[in-house]
Each structure stands twice: as structure tokens, then as C-alpha cells.
C-alpha positions in Angstrom: -19.3 17.0 30.3 -18.7 17.9 33.9 -22.1 19.5 34.2 -23.8 16.4 32.8 -21.8 14.2 35.2 -22.9 16.3 38.2 -26.6 16.5 37.0 -26.9 12.7 36.6 -24.5 11.8 39.4 -22.1 9.9 37.1 -18.4 9.2 37.9 -16.9 8.0 34.6 -16.9 9.3 31.0 -16.3 7.4 27.8 -15.8 9.5 24.7 -16.7 7.7 21.5 -15.3 8.7 18.1 -15.9 7.6 14.5 -12.4 7.5 12.9 -13.2 9.0 9.5 -10.6 11.2 8.0 -7.9 12.7 10.1 -10.0 15.0 12.3 -10.1 12.8 15.3 -6.4 12.2 15.7 -5.3 15.4 17.5 -8.5 15.6 19.6 -8.0 12.0 20.8 -4.4 12.7 21.9 -5.5 15.9 23.6 -8.3 14.1 25.5 -6.0 11.2 26.5 -3.5 13.6 28.0 -6.3 14.8 30.2 -6.9 11.2 31.4 -10.2 10.9 29.6 -11.1 7.5 28.1 -11.4 7.6 24.3 -12.8 4.7 22.2 -13.4 4.2 18.5 -16.5 2.9 16.8 -16.4 1.3 13.3 -17.7 3.8 10.6 -19.3 0.9 8.9 -21.2 0.1 12.0 -22.4 3.7 12.4 -23.7 3.6 8.8 -25.6 0.4 9.4 -27.1 1.7 12.6 -28.4 5.0 11.3 -32.0 3.8 10.9 -32.2 2.4 14.4 -32.8 5.9 15.7 -35.7 7.0 13.6 -36.3 4.4 10.9 -35.1 6.7 8.2 -31.8 6.8 6.2 -31.3 10.5 7.0 -27.9 11.7 8.2 -26.9 14.7 10.2 -24.2 15.5 12.8 -26.6 15.4 15.6 -28.0 12.0 14.6 -24.5 10.6 14.1 -23.6 11.7 17.6 -26.7 9.8 19.0 -25.8 6.7 16.9 -22.2 6.7 18.1 -23.4 7.1 21.7 -25.7 4.1 21.3 -22.9 2.0 19.9 -20.6 2.9 22.8 -23.4 2.3 25.3 -23.9 -1.2 23.9 -20.2 -1.9 24.1 -19.4 -2.2 20.4 -16.2 -0.1 20.4 -12.4 -0.6 20.4 -9.7 1.0 22.3 -7.0 3.1 20.7 -3.9 0.8 20.3 -0.8 2.4 21.9 2.3 2.1 19.7 5.8 3.3 20.2 7.4 6.2 18.3 9.3 4.0 15.8 6.1 2.1 14.7 4.3 5.4 14.3 7.1 6.7 12.2 6.9 3.6 9.9 3.1 4.1 9.6 3.5 7.8 8.5 6.4 7.0 6.2 4.5 4.2 4.4 1.4 6.2 4.1 3.4 9.1 2.6 5.1 6.6 0.2 1.7 5.3 -0.9 0.7 8.9 -1.8 3.9 9.5 -3.8 3.5 6.1 -5.6 0.0 7.2 -6.7 1.5 10.5 -7.9 4.3 8.6 -9.8 1.8 6.3 -11.5 -0.2 9.3 -12.6 2.9 11.0 -14.0 3.9 7.9 -15.9 0.5 7.6 -17.4 0.6 11.2 -18.5 4.0 10.7 -20.2 2.6 7.7 -22.1 -0.3 9.9 -23.2 2.1 12.7 -24.3 4.1 10.3 -26.4 1.0 8.9 -28.0 0.0 12.4 -29.1 3.3 14.0 -30.0 5.7 11.1 -31.0 3.9 7.8 -31.2 6.7 6.2 -33.2 9.0 6.4 -30.2 7.4 3.1 -29.0 8.9 1.3 -32.0 12.4 2.3 -30.7 11.9 1.8 -27.0 9.8 -1.0 -25.6 9.7 0.7 -22.2 8.9 4.4 -22.3 9.9 4.9 -18.7 13.4 3.6 -19.2 16.7 5.5 -19.1 17.1 5.6 -22.9 13.6 6.7 -23.6 13.6 9.4 -20.9 17.0 10.7 -22.0 15.6 11.0 -25.6 12.5 12.9 -24.3 14.7 15.2 -22.3 17.1 16.0 -25.2 14.9 15.8 -28.3 11.2 15.9 -27.2 9.7 16.6 -30.6 10.1 14.8 -33.9 11.0 18.2 -35.4 14.0 18.5 -33.1 15.3 15.2 -34.3 14.8 16.1 -38.0 17.4 18.8 -37.7 20.1 16.4 -36.3 22.5 13.8 -37.7 23.1 10.4 -36.2 26.4 11.6 -34.7 24.7 14.5 -33.0 22.0 12.3 -31.4 24.7 9.9 -30.1 26.7 12.8 -28.7 23.6 14.1 -27.0 23.0 10.8 -25.3 26.6 10.7 -24.1 25.9 13.9 -22.0 23.3 12.2 -19.9 24.0 8.4 -20.2 27.2 6.4 -19.6 25.8 3.5 -21.7 23.8 4.8 -24.7 22.0 2.9 -27.4 24.4 3.5 -30.3 24.3 4.7 -33.9 21.9 2.0 -35.1 19.1 3.0 -32.8 19.9 6.7 -33.4 19.5 6.1 -37.1 16.2 4.3 -36.5 15.0 7.2 -34.4 15.8 9.7 -37.1 14.0 7.7 -39.7 10.8 7.4 -37.6 11.0 11.1 -36.7 11.1 12.1 -40.4 7.8 10.4 -41.1 6.1 10.9 -37.7 2.4 11.4 -37.6 2.5 13.1 -34.2 0.9 16.4 -33.5 2.6 19.4 -35.3 0.7 22.1 -33.5 1.3 23.9 -30.1 4.9 22.6 -30.0 5.9 25.1 -27.4 3.1 24.1 -25.1 3.7 20.4 -25.5 7.4 20.9 -24.7 6.5 22.8 -21.5 4.1 20.1 -20.5 6.7 17.4 -21.0 9.3 19.4 -19.0 6.9 19.7 -16.1 6.0 16.0 -16.3 9.7 14.9 -16.2 10.4 17.3 -13.4 7.5 15.8 -11.4 8.8 12.3 -12.2 12.3 13.2 -11.0 10.9 14.7 -7.8 8.7 11.6 -7.1 11.7 9.3 -7.6 13.9 11.4 -5.4 11.2 11.5 -2.6 10.7 7.7 -2.8 14.5 7.2 -2.3 14.5 9.5 0.7 11.5 7.7 2.3 13.1 4.3 1.7 16.2 5.4 3.4 14.2 6.6 6.4 12.2 3.4 6.5 15.5 1.3 6.5 16.8 3.5 9.4 13.5 3.0 11.4 13.6 -0.8 10.8 17.1 -0.9 12.2 15.7 0.2 15.6 13.2 -2.7 15.7 14.7 -6.1 16.9 12.1 -8.2 15.1 12.8 -6.6 11.7 16.1 -8.4 11.2 14.7 -12.0 11.4 11.8 -10.9 9.2 14.1 -9.5 6.6 16.1 -12.7 6.6 13.0 -14.6 5.2 13.6 -15.1 1.5 11.0 -12.9 -0.2 10.4 -10.4 2.6 11.5 -7.0 1.4 12.2 -3.9 3.4 8.9 -2.3 2.2 6.9 -5.5 3.0 8.2 -5.6 6.6 7.8 -1.8 7.1 4.2 -2.0 5.7 3.3 -4.8 8.2 5.0 -3.4 11.2 3.8 0.2 10.5 0.2 -0.8 10.4 0.2 -3.6 13.0 2.6 -2.2 15.5 4.5 -4.5 17.9 3.5 -8.0 16.9 4.4 -9.4 20.3 1.3 -7.6 21.6 -1.0 -9.9 19.7 -2.2 -13.0 21.5 -2.5 -15.1 18.3 -2.0 -14.7 14.6 -5.8 -14.7 14.2 -5.9 -11.4 16.1 -3.6 -9.9 13.5 -5.8 -11.2 10.8 -8.8 -9.6 12.4 -6.9 -6.3 12.8 -6.3 -6.4 9.0 -9.8 -7.4 8.1 -8.7 -10.8 6.8 -10.8 -12.9 9.2 -13.4 -15.0 7.6 -17.1 -14.0 7.4 -19.8 -16.6 6.7 -23.4 -16.0 5.6 -25.7 -18.9 6.5 -29.3 -19.5 7.5 -30.7 -22.9 8.6 -29.5 -25.5 6.1 -28.4 -22.9 3.6 -24.7 -22.0 3.8 -23.4 -19.0 1.8 -20.0 -18.5 0.4 -17.2 -17.8 2.8 -15.4 -14.5 2.3 -13.1 -12.2 4.2 -14.6 -9.5 6.3 -12.5 -6.5 5.1 -13.3 -4.8 8.4 -9.8 -3.6 9.3 -6.8 -1.8 8.1 -6.6 -1.9 4.3 -2.9 -1.1 4.1 -2.1 -4.0 6.5 -4.3 -6.2 4.3 -2.3 -5.1 1.2 1.0 -5.6 3.0 0.2 -9.1 4.2 -1.1 -10.1 0.7 1.9 -8.8 -1.1 4.3 -10.4 1.4 2.5 -13.7 0.9 2.8 -13.5 -2.8 6.5 -12.8 -2.6 7.0 -15.7 -0.2 5.1 -18.1 -2.5 7.5 -17.1 -5.3 10.7 -17.2 -3.3 10.4 -19.3 -0.1 10.5 -23.1 -0.4 7.9 -23.8 2.4 5.3 -21.3 1.1 5.9 -22.4 -2.5 5.3 -26.1 -1.7 2.3 -25.4 0.5 0.8 -23.4 -2.4 1.5 -26.2 -4.9 -0.1 -28.7 -2.5 -3.2 -26.6 -2.0 -3.7 -26.1 -5.8 -2.6 -29.4 -7.3 -3.5 -31.9 -4.5 -6.3 -30.3 -2.6 -7.8 -28.7 -5.8 -8.0 -25.2 -4.3 -8.4 -22.2 -6.4 -5.1 -20.3 -6.5 -6.5 -17.2 -4.9 -8.1 -19.2 -2.1 -4.7 -20.8 -1.4 -3.0 -17.4 -1.3 -5.6 -16.1 1.3 -5.1 -19.3 3.3 -1.3 -18.7 3.3 -1.9 -15.1 4.4 -3.3 -16.6 7.6 -0.3 -18.8 7.9 2.0 -15.8 7.5 0.1 -13.9 10.2 0.4 -16.7 12.7 4.0 -17.2 11.8 4.8 -13.5 12.3 3.1 -13.3 15.7 4.8 -16.6 16.8 8.2 -15.2 15.8 7.6 -12.0 17.7 6.4 -13.7 20.9 9.0 -16.4 20.9 12.0 -14.5 19.6 12.9 -17.4 17.3 14.1 -17.0 13.7 12.3 -18.4 10.7 13.1 -22.0 9.7 11.5 -23.1 6.5 11.9 -26.8 7.2 9.7 -26.5 10.4 6.8 -25.1 8.5 6.8 -27.4 5.5 3.6 -29.4 4.8 3.7 -32.7 6.6 3.7 -34.8 3.4 6.5 -32.8 2.0 8.5 -32.8 5.2 8.3 -36.6 5.4 
């Protein structure tokens, strides 16, 4: 870079990066520590501009570098948003939690599959397979053949070793009756038992890891002054607040709630030409986790907060909006509310944000 600067008599350097994957993170920090300006270009924009170079859809590392340079030259880039340590911790914790939740869902699905193959009648005894009673039964008596050797008293005594409140003799008798005429797989019992043991161990590990992460998230939120008034809002959970603050950073740094919406990719995009106007949609050009956090927080507020609930009812019943359109509109309201609370330092007051007709 220095040789190129001297050759072309240039003073400043801007390094453009396409933030795909994790490869750019450490390099960007290393460059910034050396007082070099680093900017980011939207990967979607790079993909759309590939053909501007040679009018072909070909892709290569060299071509991508030229496309990124063109985008930076034309000014279509964004700066890396500086965030404090606690917000970065929240982002990493919530991303880690998302990974564990995906793993947990996969394990639950595999347990359901195992039961369908080996002991399908268990569903007649337990409505929820991932409940304490069902899991205790699977740990103690995984195969129907194991239950066929036991009495009602032995089953109840087994439950007592792992549960304070067990199902009782009636359910134990029902379980034994179903096990005696089970149509589940009778082959490879040893392999099926091993598989279930590993699934249950993975389930326990995921649940333990989730608890550790949630404790760390609560500790991180305790260091952020804005978190307390946000958590006081009826319907805003610890995970909702952590998801929003982790992805958005310090909300007081946003000039307006619309800037937060754009950062999340919830800003509106319209397709029109002449007299023709297409359907309005959200751009989805932003942080997907922030989008998800704002959407889930809005849904919780609609169910629990009087102001959001009344506004949603007004939109759907009086203004004849589709329910999902009303929810997306209230996402915008929540974004503007959060930024206003962060910038003013005021607490949330439901009466102040009620619809005018309702407030009157």
C-alpha cells in the first residue's frame, strides 16, 4: 500500500471489506490499531455489482477485490460502529445462545424420533415428551422390555429417586400396560439405549450451558443503565433486552428510531415505476438478529403492555390492517420509543404512548 501511495502520490488510504463470515474481524481490528481507515461494503451490493466489471456473472477473488474497490470509490460503504466492551459481550453471548438453542432443538427432535421408533406408546402416557416425568422415565426405563420386568411399586420407587413429585401408581400401571403390548423396535436394543443416553447427555449439557449464558447476560445488563427501565416495561424480558442492546449497541448513539430500523433492516422498501406502485415491503438489509429481537419484543409487548395491545387492536379492528402489518408498524414504534428513552433518560409511561382516541 505504501508503494502504491508513493507511486501515485496519494496521502490517504481506505481499506474496504466485505463482512462475510468471521474472517474480516481480526484483520479489521489489527488495521485500525495501525490508524488505517477500514470500511465495510454490503455483501448483497457486491453480488449485485459483479457484472458491472465485465458483463458476466463470473466470480473470483481478484474480481471481488475490484468490485469492492469500485463500491468504496463510489462512496457506498459504512463505517465500523464502535461499541463498548459490555455491548460486545452481550452480542457474543446472545450469538452463542442462539447456537446452543439450535442444538437443543435438534436434540429434542431426535428424542421425539427415538420414542417414535422404540416406544411410541409413551406419548399416550405423557403429552409432552420433553417434560420432567417423561425424561425421568426415559432415563430409568428406556425400553419397553425394561418395564415389562417391573411391578407398579418398582416403577414408582424408581421415579422417587429422580423426582420429588412423581406421577403415581395409576400412571405407572398405565405405563406397564402399554409397554406389555408395545409395537416399538425390538432389535438393536443396546445401540438404541446408547443413542438415548447420548441424546439425554447432550440435552442436559445444552440446558446447563443456557443457564450459564443467561446468568452472564443478566450480569452484563446490570452494567448498562438503560437496561433497568427497559426491563421495567411489561413484556420485555432479559433476553429481549439483551438481544436488542447486543446487536444495536448504545441506543443513545442513534439520531432517531428510524436509524435503528435501518440498522436492523426493518426500513420500508417500495417498488414503483410511473403510475404503477408495487407492494411495500421491508428491506431486510441489516442485522437479522436485531430484526428478530425487535419483532419478538414487539409481539411480547402486544400481549402484555396495555398501550401496544390497544394500538394493535385499533390497527386491526378500526383501520382494517392485516395483523402482521400492524405488528411491523409497532416494531417501528418500539424502535422510536427505545431510542427516545435512551436519549432522554426517561422511563416508559404507557399512558403517554396510548392511541389518541383511546387516551381521550
